[in-house]
N, C-alpha and C positions, 0 to 999 in steps of 0.2 A: 281183486274185481279187475280186471283188464280196462284199461278208459283207452288207451289208442291201439283198438286191432286193427287199424289198418297200416300202420307204420310198419312191423314187421314185413310182409309182403312187399311195400315201398324199397324198404333196405333191400330186400332178395333181387326186386329189379332196380334196383340201381346198383348192384354190384354186377347184375350181368351185363347192366349195358357197358358199365367201367370196362369191363372184360371181352367184349363183343367182338374185338380183332379174333381173339381164340375161339370164337364161334365159325365169325365171320371167313369164308374162302375163297380166293377168286379164283377160279375153275377158270380153263380155257377153253371150254364148249361154249357152241354158237350159241346165241340168246340167253345165258346165266348171268349177270352180271355177280354174284353171289351166294354162297349158301350156307344158311345159318340152323345150325343143327339140323341137316339133312333136309331143310326146306331149300327150295331157291325161289330166288329171287330175279323174273326175269330181266332181260336187257331192257324193255321194253318201258319198263315204271321206270328207271332212268330216264329215257330218252327224253320221253312226258314230261321229265320235271323240270330236264335241261330247257323242252322246250319252252317251258313255262315259266320258267326263270328268265329267258332269253328273251320272251314277250314282251316282259314285264322291263326292259330294259336295262336287265343285271347283265356284265360283259360276259364271254366266254371264258371259262379259267381252270386249270387244274384244282384249285382250291376250290371252288365251286362244286363241281364236280365230285371231288372227293367228300363233303360236304354234305349232298344231297346222297350218296353211297351210303354214308354213315348214317344218315337220318332214316331213310328205308333200315339200316342194319336193327336200328333201335327201334325200330316201329314193329320189326319182327320179330323181334326179341321181348317186347312189349307183351304182343299178340301172344304170343307162346304161352308168357309166362301167365296169362290171366287165364286162358285155356286151362293152363296146368290147377290153377287154381280153382275152376268150376264157374268166372267166372261168362253172364252170356251176352249175348247182344239183342234181344228180346227187350216187346215192348213193356211187361210186366217185369221186368229185371230193372228198367231205367228207373219206371217209376216207382217201385220197391229201395232202390237208391238214391230217387231224391225226397223221397219224403223221409229215409233216413239221416239225411242230409242235415233234412229242414228239423226235424226234431234234435238234435245234437246240437243246432247252432240258434 
């Protein structure tokens, strides 16, 4: 009996996040911030995150910009893996997930 069915996908996602630099490519095409497994992360998403951080008083720096870019790449990797595993973002699936977690704890 598999007591921890969630661990295997989490290990896969963690490995993918650790190696996201392999999958992410910084192309010199206008409007693209990065590509993850062929999916483009548009530059406007990074620009919006930078504006948000600056509005909160965080100073602009190359480290901040790299952190934002890395976070968006990680989000895309996780979203792709969730899609591959068949996770859906619907009210019914969220309800089932919540009840499953409630029963286990």
